[in-house]
C-alpha positions as CSV (number, residue, x, y, z in Angstrom):
1,M,82.1,47.7,229.8
2,A,83.3,46.7,226.5
3,T,81.3,44.2,224.4
4,W,82.5,43.1,220.9
5,Q,79.5,40.6,220.0
6,L,76.2,39.6,221.1
7,G,76.8,36.5,222.8
8,P,77.0,35.7,226.3
9,F,80.5,35.6,227.0
10,D,81.5,38.5,224.3
11,N,82.0,41.3,227.1
12,D,84.4,42.2,229.5
13,E,82.3,41.1,232.5
14,A,81.2,38.0,231.1
15,V,85.0,37.4,230.4
16,E,86.3,38.2,234.2
17,W,83.2,35.8,235.4
18,C,84.2,32.9,233.5
19,G,88.1,33.5,234.4
20,V,86.7,33.5,238.2
21,L,84.2,30.4,237.4
22,E,87.3,28.7,236.1
23,A,89.5,29.6,238.9
24,I,87.5,28.6,241.7
25,A,87.4,25.5,243.4
26,P,85.0,23.1,241.4
27,D,82.6,22.6,244.3
28,R,81.8,26.2,244.7
29,R,80.9,26.5,241.2
30,T,77.4,26.2,241.6
31,D,77.4,28.8,244.3
32,L,79.1,31.4,242.1
33,V,76.4,30.7,239.3
34,R,73.8,31.2,241.7
35,H,75.1,34.4,243.1
36,A,75.2,35.9,239.4
37,L,71.5,35.3,239.3
38,D,70.3,36.3,242.8
39,A,72.3,39.5,242.4
40,A,70.2,40.1,238.9
41,V,66.8,38.9,240.8
42,S,67.8,40.8,243.7
43,A,68.8,44.2,241.8
44,G,65.3,44.2,239.6
45,R,65.2,47.7,237.9
46,A,68.5,48.7,239.9
47,L,70.0,46.1,238.0
48,T,73.8,47.2,236.6
49,A,75.1,46.3,233.1
50,G,77.8,44.4,235.0
51,E,75.2,42.4,236.8
52,A,73.3,41.9,233.6
53,A,76.4,40.5,231.9
54,R,77.0,38.4,235.0
55,A,73.4,37.0,235.0
56,V,73.5,36.1,231.1
57,A,77.0,34.4,231.4
58,A,75.6,32.2,234.5
59,A,72.3,31.6,232.5
60,A,74.2,30.4,229.3
61,T,76.5,28.3,231.7
62,I,73.7,26.8,233.1
63,L,72.3,25.9,229.7
64,Q,75.6,24.6,228.8
65,S,75.4,22.2,231.8
66,L,71.8,20.7,231.3
67,T,72.6,20.2,227.6
68,G,76.5,19.3,227.6
69,A,77.0,21.6,224.3
70,P,78.4,24.8,223.9
71,V,76.2,27.6,224.0
72,S,78.5,30.1,222.2
73,D,81.8,29.8,219.9
74,S,83.2,32.4,222.2
75,A,86.7,31.8,223.1
76,Y,85.9,32.8,226.6
77,A,82.9,30.5,226.9
78,P,83.4,28.1,229.9
79,R,84.2,24.8,227.7
80,F,86.2,23.7,230.6
81,L,83.3,22.5,232.2
82,L,82.1,20.3,229.0
83,G,81.3,17.0,230.4
84,R,82.0,17.6,234.1
85,R,79.1,18.1,236.6
86,D,80.9,21.0,238.4
87,I,77.4,22.9,238.1
88,R,74.6,20.9,239.8
89,V,71.6,22.1,237.9
90,S,68.5,21.8,239.7
91,A,64.8,22.9,238.6
92,S,65.0,26.0,241.2
93,L,68.5,27.1,239.9
94,R,67.2,26.9,236.3
95,D,63.8,28.7,237.3
96,L,66.3,31.1,238.8
97,A,68.0,31.6,236.0
98,T,65.0,32.4,233.7
99,R,63.7,35.2,236.5
100,A,67.4,36.8,236.0
101,L,66.9,36.8,232.0
102,D,63.2,38.7,232.7
103,V,65.0,41.0,234.8
104,V,67.4,41.7,231.8
105,L,65.0,41.9,229.3
106,E,62.6,44.1,231.2
107,D,62.0,47.6,229.2
108,G,63.8,49.8,230.9
109,S,66.8,47.9,232.3
110,T,70.0,48.8,231.9
111,W,71.0,46.0,229.6
112,R,68.1,47.1,227.3
113,L,69.0,50.6,227.4
114,R,72.4,50.0,226.5
115,W,71.1,48.4,223.2
116,A,68.6,50.9,222.2
117,G,68.7,52.4,219.2
118,D,71.9,50.5,218.2
119,V,71.5,48.7,214.9
120,E,72.0,45.4,216.6
121,E,69.3,46.1,218.9
122,E,67.1,43.4,217.7
123,D,69.6,40.8,217.4
124,A,71.2,41.5,220.8
125,L,67.4,40.8,222.3
126,A,67.0,37.8,220.2
127,V,70.1,36.4,221.4
128,I,68.6,36.7,225.3
129,E,65.4,35.5,224.3
130,E,66.4,32.4,222.8
131,L,68.8,31.6,225.5
132,R,65.6,32.1,228.0
133,A,63.5,29.6,225.6
134,N,66.0,27.1,225.7
135,L,66.4,27.2,229.5
136,V,62.5,26.8,230.0
137,S,62.6,23.9,227.3
138,A,65.7,22.3,228.8
139,A,65.4,19.0,230.6
140,V,66.8,19.1,234.1
141,P,67.8,15.8,235.5
């Protein structure tokens, strides 16, 4: 998986996931987001890099849906959703997103091991921790 920046949409898996999100019928988008998050939580310690990338992108999409503002300046972020209600975010979906990010952030996770020893390791970790903190504090309608 190629990664070119630290943001939630700055890797091949997230770009592909966002492409599917845009192409899928609007009434199925919430299910696609939930599926990415469920896959990460269910995988636990066996989380793959792809599952982690999709979960991070899904969590960022939830935050964007809650705040109405882009969470990334990436050209691949799902800006097509801004001002729309395609992603129906409930408190349980937001909580699922935070649990998925907890799995991504776990010591020994594939995502953590991918960044281990990299000069940007701390910055990458900070991006996911900030995303998680912003999700926790975001109001659910």
